[in-house]
N, C-alpha and C positions, 0 to 999 in steps of 0.2 A: 406780157408775161413771158412769152417764149424767148424774148431777147435776153432773159436772165442766163440762159444756157451759154450765150456767147462769152460770158464772164468766166466760165468753167469753175464755178464754186464747188467746194468740197461738200457743203451741206446747204440745202434749201429748205427754209421753214415757211410754209404758207399758213396764214391765219385766216380762217374762214368761219362764218356762221353756218352751222349745220345741225340737223336733227340728231341729238345724242340720246334722246329719251331720258333726259335728266332735268333737274331744276334749271330755270332760266339763269343764264350767265355761267353755268357750270362749264368747265373746260376739260378737254381730253387730248392727249398727244397721240396721234395715230400715224402708222406707216401706210403706204399705198395699198398693201395687201388687205388692210382692214376696211377699205372704202368699197362701197357698192360699185359694180362694174360700169354701168352706163348712166349714172344719174347726172342730169344736166338741168340747169335752171336758167331763168331769164338773165341772171347776172353773170353767167359764164358762157363763153363761146364754145369751149370744149369741156367735156366731162373732166372733173378734177383728176380722177384716176388716170385718164389718158394723158393729161398734161404732166403729171408726176412721172409716168413711165417714159415720156419723151426725155425729160431731164435725167432720169436714171440711166437711160441709154447713153447719155453723154458722160456718165461717170459720177454724177452727183448723188449723194445720199439725200433722200427727201423725207420730210415729215409734214404733217398737217396738225396744227393746233386748232381743234374744232371748239367753237363756243356755241352753247345751246341758246337759241333765240327765245325771246319771251313768247312770241307767236310766229306763225309761218306766213303771215300776210306780207306780200311783196310790196315794199314801199321804200322811199328814200329815207336814209337815216337809220340810227340804231336806237334800241330801247335804252332807258336809263340803266337797267341792270347790265346790259352788254357793255355800255360805255364804262361803267364802273369796273368791270372785269378787265377791259382793255387798259384802263388807267392803272390798275393794280399790276398788270403784266408789264407795262412800260416801266413802272418803278422797280419791279423785280429785275428786269433785264438791263437797267441803266446803272 
C-alpha cells in the first residue's frame, strides 16, 4: 500500500471495514483526523492513521470509506451485508 505514494496521486481513498457503531454495512467517509490514533489489527501492518499521514506528507489528500462489519470476528471473507454495500458502491462509482 505504501507504493501508492510513488504514483503521487492527488487523492487516495482507502476502503476498509471498521467499527462505526452503526448498522451492519453502513458506510461513513472519514478523514485521517477522525480515526483513532494507534488502532491496528491483524489485517494491517501499520495503523491506518499512520499510513494516511505518510501519504499526506507526500501531498496526497486522504479519505477512508469505513464500512461497518456484521461482527468483529476476524476471519477470511466478508459478510453478505458488507458484500452488498461494496456492490452498491461499485455501481455508484462506475
